[in-house]
MIDOSE-1310 file (N, C-alpha, C; in nm, 2 decimals, decimal comma, always signed):
residues 173
vdlk	-16,24/-6,40/-17,60/-16,30/-6,56/-17,59/-16,36/-6,55/-17,40; -16,30/-6,43/-17,34/-16,34/-6,44/-17,21/-16,49/-6,46/-17,18; -16,57/-6,46/-17,26/-16,70/-6,46/-17,29/-16,76/-6,62/-17,29; -16,65/-6,72/-17,33/-16,69/-6,83/-17,36/-16,76/-6,91/-17,19
lpwl	-16,64/-6,83/-17,11/-16,72/-6,92/-16,96/-16,76/-6,77/-16,86; -16,87/-6,80/-16,81/-16,90/-6,72/-16,70/-16,76/-6,65/-16,64; -16,69/-6,74/-16,57/-16,62/-6,74/-16,46/-16,44/-6,65/-16,53; -16,44/-6,66/-16,64/-16,32/-6,59/-16,74/-16,36/-6,44/-16,78
vgys	-16,51/-6,40/-16,72/-16,53/-6,26/-16,79/-16,41/-6,14/-16,72; -16,36/-6,06/-16,82/-16,28/-5,97/-16,76/-16,15/-6,03/-16,75; -16,10/-6,14/-16,73/-15,98/-6,19/-16,68/-15,84/-6,16/-16,81; -15,86/-6,15/-16,92/-15,76/-6,12/-17,01/-15,76/-5,95/-17,00
rqta	-15,82/-5,89/-16,98/-15,80/-5,75/-16,94/-15,78/-5,70/-16,84; -15,80/-5,77/-16,75/-15,72/-5,74/-16,59/-15,57/-5,79/-16,62; -15,57/-5,91/-16,70/-15,41/-5,93/-16,70/-15,34/-5,87/-16,81; -15,37/-5,81/-16,90/-15,36/-5,71/-16,95/-15,28/-5,58/-16,90
qltq	-15,38/-5,53/-16,81/-15,37/-5,39/-16,75/-15,23/-5,45/-16,64; -15,23/-5,56/-16,57/-15,13/-5,55/-16,47/-15,04/-5,65/-16,56; -15,01/-5,70/-16,65/-14,88/-5,68/-16,71/-14,78/-5,57/-16,75; -14,90/-5,48/-16,81/-14,83/-5,35/-16,86/-14,78/-5,30/-16,75
qagk	-14,85/-5,27/-16,61/-14,78/-5,20/-16,51/-14,66/-5,30/-16,46; -14,69/-5,41/-16,49/-14,55/-5,52/-16,39/-14,46/-5,47/-16,50; -14,47/-5,44/-16,62/-14,36/-5,45/-16,70/-14,28/-5,31/-16,71; -14,37/-5,20/-16,66/-14,34/-5,07/-16,60/-14,22/-5,08/-16,51
lwgl	-14,28/-5,14/-16,41/-14,20/-5,13/-16,28/-14,08/-5,19/-16,30; -14,08/-5,31/-16,41/-13,92/-5,35/-16,46/-13,85/-5,28/-16,53; -13,91/-5,17/-16,57/-13,81/-5,11/-16,67/-13,82/-5,14/-16,81; -13,93/-5,22/-16,83/-13,91/-5,26/-17,00/-13,97/-5,13/-17,07
tgda	-13,97/-5,14/-17,20/-14,00/-5,01/-17,29/-14,14/-5,04/-17,29; -14,22/-4,91/-17,34/-14,34/-4,90/-17,36/-14,41/-4,98/-17,46; -14,31/-5,01/-17,59/-14,33/-5,08/-17,68/-14,34/-5,22/-17,64; -14,23/-5,29/-17,55/-14,24/-5,43/-17,51/-14,38/-5,43/-17,41
calm	-14,42/-5,32/-17,31/-14,54/-5,32/-17,22/-14,65/-5,35/-17,32; -14,64/-5,24/-17,40/-14,81/-5,26/-17,52/-14,81/-5,41/-17,57; -14,69/-5,47/-17,62/-14,69/-5,59/-17,66/-14,75/-5,68/-17,55; -14,66/-5,72/-17,46/-14,75/-5,79/-17,34/-14,88/-5,79/-17,31
gqaa	-14,94/-5,64/-17,32/-15,05/-5,61/-17,32/-15,15/-5,70/-17,40; -15,14/-5,69/-17,50/-15,18/-5,73/-17,65/-15,21/-5,89/-17,63; -15,07/-5,97/-17,58/-15,06/-6,12/-17,58/-15,17/-6,12/-17,46; -15,17/-6,07/-17,38/-15,26/-6,08/-17,24/-15,38/-6,11/-17,30
lihg	-15,43/-6,00/-17,37/-15,59/-5,99/-17,38/-15,58/-6,11/-17,52; -15,52/-6,21/-17,58/-15,57/-6,28/-17,72/-15,47/-6,43/-17,63; -15,43/-6,42/-17,51/-15,33/-6,55/-17,48/-15,44/-6,66/-17,48; -15,59/-6,61/-17,46/-15,68/-6,77/-17,45/-15,75/-6,81/-17,58
mgra	-15,70/-6,73/-17,70/-15,82/-6,77/-17,83/-15,82/-6,91/-17,81; -15,74/-7,00/-17,79/-15,71/-7,17/-17,82/-15,81/-7,24/-17,74; -15,87/-7,14/-17,62/-15,97/-7,21/-17,54/-16,12/-7,24/-17,62; -16,11/-7,20/-17,71/-16,24/-7,22/-17,82/-16,24/-7,34/-17,86
avpn	-16,07/-7,38/-17,86/-16,06/-7,52/-17,92/-16,05/-7,62/-17,79; -16,14/-7,63/-17,69/-16,15/-7,70/-17,59/-16,33/-7,69/-17,50; -16,38/-7,81/-17,52/-16,52/-7,78/-17,49/-16,55/-7,72/-17,38; -16,63/-7,67/-17,33/-16,70/-7,60/-17,18/-16,70/-7,75/-17,08
riwn	-16,70/-7,83/-17,11/-16,74/-7,94/-17,01/-16,60/-7,96/-16,96; -16,49/-7,97/-17,02/-16,37/-7,96/-16,95/-16,31/-7,85/-16,85; -16,37/-7,74/-16,92/-16,32/-7,61/-16,81/-16,42/-7,64/-16,70; -16,52/-7,67/-16,70/-16,63/-7,65/-16,58/-16,59/-7,77/-16,51
spgp	-16,52/-7,86/-16,52/-16,51/-7,99/-16,45/-16,46/-7,95/-16,31; -16,50/-7,98/-16,19/-16,49/-7,94/-16,05/-16,37/-8,02/-15,98; -16,33/-8,14/-16,06/-16,22/-8,22/-16,02/-16,10/-8,23/-16,12; -16,04/-8,32/-16,07/-15,92/-8,36/-16,19/-15,93/-8,39/-16,32
llag	-15,85/-8,35/-16,40/-15,89/-8,39/-16,55/-15,87/-8,51/-16,60; -15,92/-8,59/-16,67/-15,89/-8,68/-16,73/-15,76/-8,66/-16,81; -15,64/-8,74/-16,85/-15,54/-8,73/-16,92/-15,56/-8,68/-17,05; -15,62/-8,72/-17,14/-15,69/-8,68/-17,27/-15,72/-8,52/-17,25
dler	-15,81/-8,52/-17,13/-15,89/-8,37/-17,13/-15,77/-8,27/-17,07; -15,66/-8,30/-17,00/-15,53/-8,22/-16,99/-15,46/-8,19/-17,12; -15,44/-8,29/-17,18/-15,37/-8,27/-17,28/-15,42/-8,15/-17,37; -15,56/-8,15/-17,38/-15,65/-8,08/-17,46/-15,62/-7,95/-17,41
vrlv	-15,65/-7,93/-17,29/-15,58/-7,79/-17,23/-15,44/-7,75/-17,23; -15,40/-7,80/-17,21/-15,19/-7,82/-17,27/-15,20/-7,75/-17,42; -15,30/-7,79/-17,50/-15,27/-7,73/-17,60/-15,32/-7,61/-17,63; -15,40/-7,54/-17,55/-15,47/-7,40/-17,54/-15,34/-7,32/-17,63
pywt	-15,26/-7,28/-17,57/-15,13/-7,17/-17,66/-15,12/-7,21/-17,78; -15,09/-7,35/-17,83/-15,08/-7,40/-17,94/-15,23/-7,31/-18,03; -15,30/-7,35/-18,02/-15,41/-7,30/-18,09/-15,43/-7,16/-18,07; -15,38/-7,11/-17,98/-15,39/-6,95/-18,00/-15,28/-6,92/-18,07
lqaa	-15,17/-6,94/-18,10/-15,09/-6,93/-18,19/-15,13/-6,96/-18,34; -15,16/-7,08/-18,33/-15,25/-7,09/-18,50/-15,34/-7,01/-18,52; -15,42/-6,95/-18,46/-15,54/-6,87/-18,46/-15,49/-6,72/-18,50; -15,38/-6,66/-18,38/-15,31/-6,57/-18,40/-15,24/-6,53/-18,55
sqie	-15,16/-6,67/-18,60/-15,07/-6,61/-18,70/-15,16/-6,58/-18,83; -15,28/-6,63/-18,83/-15,40/-6,62/-18,92/-15,41/-6,49/-18,98; -15,40/-6,38/-18,87/-15,41/-6,24/-18,86/-15,26/-6,17/-18,87; -15,27/-6,07/-18,97/-15,12/-6,02/-18,96/-15,08/-5,94/-18,83
elav	-15,16/-5,85/-18,80/-15,19/-5,77/-18,66/-15,14/-5,83/-18,52; -15,21/-5,97/-18,55/-15,20/-6,06/-18,42/-15,04/-6,14/-18,39; -14,98/-6,14/-18,52/-14,92/-6,26/-18,55/-14,79/-6,25/-18,41; -14,73/-6,16/-18,37/-14,64/-6,13/-18,31/-14,71/-6,13/-18,16
pgqm	-14,83/-6,05/-18,14/-14,86/-6,08/-18,00/-14,90/-6,23/-17,97; -14,94/-6,28/-18,10/-14,95/-6,42/-18,07/-14,84/-6,56/-18,04; -14,73/-6,48/-18,07/-14,63/-6,55/-18,04/-14,56/-6,57/-17,91; -14,60/-6,43/-17,86/-14,58/-6,42/-17,73/-14,67/-6,47/-17,60
aaha	-14,80/-6,49/-17,68/-14,92/-6,52/-17,59/-14,90/-6,72/-17,59; -14,86/-6,75/-17,71/-14,81/-6,88/-17,70/-14,69/-6,92/-17,56; -14,63/-6,84/-17,54/-14,53/-6,86/-17,41/-14,62/-6,85/-17,26; -14,76/-6,83/-17,30/-14,82/-6,78/-17,16/-14,82/-6,89/-17,05
yerl	-14,84/-7,03/-17,08/-14,82/-7,11/-16,99/-14,67/-7,18/-16,96; -14,57/-7,10/-17,00/-14,44/-7,20/-16,98/-14,37/-7,16/-16,86; -14,30/-7,25/-16,80/-14,23/-7,25/-16,67/-14,07/-7,25/-16,68; -14,05/-7,17/-16,60/-13,92/-7,18/-16,61/-13,83/-7,32/-16,58
dgsg	-13,92/-7,39/-16,50/-13,81/-7,57/-16,49/-13,86/-7,66/-16,58; -13,93/-7,60/-16,69/-13,95/-7,66/-16,83/-14,09/-7,74/-16,77; -14,16/-7,73/-16,68/-14,32/-7,75/-16,67/-14,40/-7,74/-16,73; -14,40/-7,61/-16,80/-14,54/-7,56/-16,87/-14,54/-7,65/-16,99
yfra	-14,65/-7,58/-17,05/-14,69/-7,61/-17,20/-14,73/-7,48/-17,27; -14,70/-7,50/-17,43/-14,72/-7,63/-17,49/-14,58/-7,69/-17,52; -14,47/-7,57/-17,49/-14,37/-7,63/-17,56/-14,29/-7,72/-17,47; -14,30/-7,66/-17,35/-14,20/-7,73/-17,21/-14,09/-7,65/-17,24
lgad	-14,06/-7,55/-17,24/-13,98/-7,46/-17,25/-13,90/-7,42/-17,11; -13,79/-7,42/-17,12/-13,71/-7,40/-16,98/-13,65/-7,25/-16,97; -13,58/-7,19/-16,83/-13,56/-7,05/-16,85/-13,48/-6,98/-16,95; -13,40/-7,06/-16,99/-13,31/-7,02/-17,08/-13,39/-6,98/-17,22
slka	-13,51/-7,03/-17,26/-13,57/-6,96/-17,36/-13,68/-6,88/-17,34; -13,71/-6,82/-17,20/-13,84/-6,77/-17,14/-13,78/-6,60/-17,17; -13,81/-6,50/-17,24/-13,75/-6,40/-17,19/-13,82/-6,30/-17,09; -13,81/-6,17/-17,04/-13,90/-6,11/-16,93/-14,00/-6,08/-16,94
ehrl	-14,05/-6,05/-17,07/-14,19/-6,05/-17,09/-14,28/-6,17/-17,10; -14,20/-6,30/-17,12/-14,29/-6,41/-17,13/-14,30/-6,44/-16,96; -14,21/-6,39/-16,88/-14,19/-6,44/-16,72/-14,33/-6,34/-16,64; -14,30/-6,25/-16,71/-14,41/-6,13/-16,64/-14,52/-6,17/-16,70
laaa	-14,55/-6,21/-16,81/-14,71/-6,26/-16,89/-14,75/-6,37/-16,81; -14,67/-6,48/-16,75/-14,70/-6,61/-16,71/-14,70/-6,58/-16,53; -14,64/-6,50/-16,46/-14,67/-6,46/-16,32/-14,81/-6,34/-16,32; -14,89/-6,27/-16,44/-14,97/-6,24/-16,42/-15,09/-6,31/-16,42
lawt	-15,09/-6,39/-16,56/-15,18/-6,48/-16,55/-15,21/-6,56/-16,44; -15,10/-6,61/-16,38/-15,13/-6,70/-16,28/-15,19/-6,60/-16,16; -15,13/-6,51/-16,14/-15,22/-6,36/-16,01/-15,36/-6,35/-16,03; -15,38/-6,34/-16,17/-15,52/-6,31/-16,20/-15,59/-6,42/-16,15
alla	-15,55/-6,55/-16,20/-15,64/-6,67/-16,16/-15,67/-6,70/-16,07; -15,53/-6,67/-15,96/-15,54/-6,76/-15,82/-15,65/-6,60/-15,76; -15,67/-6,49/-15,79/-15,75/-6,43/-15,75/-15,90/-6,44/-15,78; -15,95/-6,52/-15,83/-16,08/-6,56/-15,89/-16,11/-6,68/-15,89
drpw	-16,24/-6,69/-15,86/-16,33/-6,82/-15,86/-16,30/-6,87/-15,97; -16,30/-7,04/-15,95/-16,30/-7,15/-16,03/-16,38/-7,26/-16,02; -16,43/-7,31/-16,13/-16,53/-7,44/-16,09/-16,45/-7,54/-16,00; -16,32/-7,55/-16,03/-16,22/-7,69/-15,94/-16,18/-7,62/-15,77
rpal	-16,19/-7,45/-15,76/-16,16/-7,39/-15,61/-16,23/-7,28/-15,65; -16,22/-7,23/-15,50/-16,27/-7,08/-15,49/-16,15/-6,98/-15,51; -16,16/-6,89/-15,50/-16,09/-6,77/-15,52/-16,00/-6,74/-15,38; -15,85/-6,72/-15,40/-15,78/-6,70/-15,28/-15,76/-6,56/-15,27
nese	-15,77/-6,50/-15,15/-15,73/-6,38/-15,10/-15,60/-6,35/-15,17; -15,55/-6,19/-15,13/-15,42/-6,14/-15,21/-15,30/-6,22/-15,14; -15,32/-6,23/-14,98/-15,21/-6,27/-14,92/-15,18/-6,43/-14,93; -15,29/-6,52/-14,98/-15,28/-6,65/-14,99/-15,19/-6,67/-15,18
aerl	-15,28/-6,58/-15,24/-15,24/-6,57/-15,38/-15,09/-6,54/-15,37; -15,04/-6,45/-15,31/-14,88/-6,40/-15,30/-14,82/-6,51/-15,25; -14,83/-6,57/-15,12/-14,78/-6,70/-15,05/-14,75/-6,80/-15,17; -14,87/-6,84/-15,24/-14,85/-6,95/-15,30/-14,77/-6,92/-15,44
lmqe	-14,83/-6,81/-15,51/-14,71/-6,75/-15,59/-14,55/-6,75/-15,58; -14,48/-6,72/-15,45/-14,39/-6,69/-15,46/-14,33/-6,83/-15,43; -14,42/-6,91/-15,39/-14,39/-7,10/-15,31/-14,34/-7,16/-15,48; -14,41/-7,09/-15,54/-14,39/-7,15/-15,67/-14,27/-7,09/-15,75
aerg	-14,25/-7,02/-15,70/-14,14/-6,89/-15,77/-13,99/-7,00/-15,68; -13,98/-7,00/-15,54/-13,92/-7,06/-15,51/-13,90/-7,26/-15,55; -13,98/-7,29/-15,61/-13,98/-7,43/-15,66/-13,94/-7,42/-15,79; -13,90/-7,31/-15,85/-13,87/-7,29/-16,01/-13,98/-7,25/-16,11
cfda	-14,07/-7,27/-16,06/-14,17/-7,26/-16,18/-14,17/-7,13/-16,25; -14,16/-7,01/-16,17/-14,18/-6,88/-16,21/-14,04/-6,80/-16,16; -14,06/-6,67/-16,24/-13,93/-6,61/-16,18/-14,00/-6,51/-16,07; -13,91/-6,55/-15,96/-13,93/-6,45/-15,82/-13,94/-6,31/-15,88
qacq	-13,85/-6,25/-15,92/-13,87/-6,10/-15,98/-13,97/-6,07/-16,04; -14,01/-6,13/-16,14/-14,17/-6,15/-16,20/-14,27/-6,11/-16,12; -14,26/-6,23/-16,05/-14,39/-6,22/-15,96/-14,39/-6,13/-15,85; -14,27/-6,07/-15,80/-14,28/-5,94/-15,69/-14,31/-5,82/-15,79
avia	-14,29/-5,84/-15,92/-14,30/-5,70/-16,02/-14,47/-5,69/-16,00; -14,52/-5,80/-16,03/-14,70/-5,85/-16,06/-14,76/-5,82/-15,94; -14,70/-5,87/-15,83/-14,75/-5,84/-15,71/-14,77/-5,66/-15,67; -14,67/-5,61/-15,69/-14,65/-5,48/-15,67/-14,74/-5,40/-15,75
aary	-14,73/-5,45/-15,89/-14,83/-5,37/-15,97/-14,95/-5,38/-15,93; -15,03/-5,46/-15,90/-15,14/-5,52/-15,84/-15,17/-5,47/-15,71; -15,11/-5,41/-15,63/-15,11/-5,34/-15,54/-15,13/-5,14/-15,55; -15,07/-5,17/-15,67/-15,08/-5,01/-15,70/-15,19/-4,97/-15,79
e	-15,29/-5,07/-15,84/-15,34/-5,07/-15,94/-15,48/-4,99/-15,88
């Protein structure tokens, strides 16, 4: 799915490696880290349901377009559930954009519903995205990305410890 858009090439692989390393730093089991890596690799399958014109939009999205983007984890879950080997990683991948404060998507789950693996995956995806160019903004450097990610943690969107583990893992790669 990373090949759908030129600016996504390598995003899932980078996030998979980062998530697994962060999970090790957090003391998760090898199986949990492997599952997070699989979820990171497939988390964006649902992007195929969203037209490229939406992804390549340089400005704010229209309400309908934003809703299509918010359904990406749903479509990922639907696609992964069709393949036995992807069903479990697909369940985790469907939590990729959930936030502790309930502002995420597609289910708008809160902190009580998000496991350590979900929190690490969300932080790793955000970190990797912040460091890459996007049609609506240029890439941030590591210090800018760290500042922004930790600000979002302070606001209650991300788990601060998960963010710290992701940042530490990124520095050791």
